[in-house]
Residue, then its C-alpha position, 0 to 999 in steps of 0.5 A: m448449457s452453462q455460461r462461459r466464465i469471464k477470463v481475467l488476467q491480473l499482471q504485476n511487475y514482480y512477485n510479491v504475494n503476502a497476506s495483505d496483498l491487495a491484488e489478491q483481494i481483487i481476485q477474491a472480489l471476483p466470484t469463481d463461478r463467473y470469473e476465471v482469473t489468471t495472475a501473472f508476474l513479469r519478474g520473480r517467482p515464489g521460493p520454497g514455502e512462500p505463498v502463492s496467489k489465490a488465482e486459479r492459475s499463476i504464471y511467472f514469466g521469469y524476466s530479469k529487471s533489464a528485460v522489462s526496461g527500455l524497449r522490452l521487446r522480448a517481454l512484450w512479444a511473450l506477453y502478446k502471444h500469451c494474451r492472444a492464445e488465452g483470449y482474455d476478456a479483461v486485464i487488471t494491471h499494477r504499476f507503470k510497466p504492466v500498465n504501459m505494456l498492456m496499453l501498447l499491446n491492446r492496440w492489437l489485442r483489443i481486450r475490452a475491459c482494462i484497469g490500470v492501478a497506480h499505487g503512488f506518485g511519480e510514474y507520470d512525471r516525465s513528459f515523454r511518458c505522458w505523451v505515450a499514455r495520451q496516445l495509448m489511452t482508449p475507452a477500454w481503459r480505466l485508471v485507478g488511484v489507490s487514494r484521493a491524492v493518487r487519483d488527483y495526481l493522475v488527473g493532473a499529470g497531463a497523461g490523458f487521465t481525466p475525471a471520466n476515466t480515472r477512479q479513486i478506490n481506496n486501499a483497504i485492509d481486512i479489518a476483521r482479519a487484522e483484529g483477529l490476528q492482533h495479540p493482546r497488549d501484554k502478549a504482543r509486548e512479550m513477543l517483541g521483548l518490550p517492557a509491560d510498563a513503558f509508553v511505546f511509540g510504534a512504527i512499521g515499515r521498511l528501513v529505507p530513507v523514504k520512510g523518514h525513520i531518521h526524523l522520527l529518531r531525532a524527534f524522539a531524542e528531543i523528548k526522551d529525557e522528559h519522559p524516561g518511561a517512553l520507548l520507540a519501537i520500529i518493526g521493519e528491515g532494510r538498507a537504512r539499518p546502519e544509518l539508523e543504528a548510527a543515529i541511535a548511538a549518536l543521539g543517546l537512544k540505546e535501549r530507548a529506540l529499538l529496531l525490531g527487524a522484519k516480522d511476518d504479519a507485523l500487524q499482529y503486534v500493533r497493540a503492543f504500541d500506545a501510539f502509531v507514527m508514520p513519518s514518511l517522506s513519500e507514500g502511495l497509500p500506506l497500509a501500515l497506517l491503516e494497520g495502526m488504526s485497526g489497533h484502535l491507536p492514536v496516529i501521527g503522520s507527515d503532511i505528504p499528499s497521501l497521508k494528510p487527507i487521511l489524518e485529517d479525516c480520522g482525527g490524527r495528528i499531522a507534522p511537516a514531513g522531514q521536520h523532527a522538531a514539529l514531530a516532537v511536539h506531537l509526541r509530547d502531546v500524545l504523551a500528555l493525554s490521559a489513558d481515556e483521551r488516548a482511547a477516544e482518539g484511537a476509537r475515532a481513527y478506528q471508526y474512520l477506518c471502518r467507514a473509508h477503508s473496509i475490504d468489502d467496499f474495496r472488493r465491491q468497487y473493483r467488481e463494479l468497475l469491471v462489470e461497467l467496462l465489460e458491459g460497455k458503460r463507458n460514459e466517455 
């Protein structure tokens, strides 16, 4: 008689399935002959033509934002009934709300293997949230920080997360897939409408204030006259576009700084750039930086906690967040490199990426953590 498969629920706040979705990579870490995975979203659902999860089953609870805020009793009751009916052996939850909801419900559900994934900072800045987490934390739980900085934040938050129950599993990308998608330099530039002979600083990210693009524009404005052949290209879309367009006009960057809009699988264009810049003011562990490294590019970023250790370890360049004059110094320095020196810097970044952020290691670590919890190796 065949052994019953282990039933796993992966719960997320809102639907956001895409090619680089790490929740999907966790699903792929769990062999289908041993695990039966259900993925569930509290909010949202795919529209026509949008991707769906690779899990055997997808559930869309369809709640509004307000329904999963505050006491969220209706959502809690529906989730409780679903989990009781299914009899899950394990749950993997992402971000604060799903983690908090399952921590509360597991007082009654008694699911024996529970993983909560924290993707950034600030979720446990409130003293009441920390108090609640301390009351709900049990040996069934492990918290995962997606970088060393996020793990350290969790352990230091005063929320009951300790070195014993909190892990670091670095976010990762499928490097082989990334390189397979990337177009050669000339082709990528043609597709983006960039001149073949320009030096291009590139950035990928939503156009929102926290990404720091305004500081990148100001930094580039400081060096544009010294290097008339240099361009700045930003792939992404968002609510900060009007502000950035106004800055481009005010700084005299028309036709020198290009807002290219959102692109599906933006990493396919990475080789259009000569250097990759991430001026963010706050991040969990930005996949865009890893995608820049996958293109064998020199990388420049801000000194925020999630970026600084990576940039130090990969030989990248670090500027104080929000300080455009310091960022301009790094832009100048990269422009001063020879082609061979830039290639060597990009090679170091790529080698670090392969050591620290490979998708195979990512999948293995989640699989091993789940097995540890299911087998009761708590070490508390």
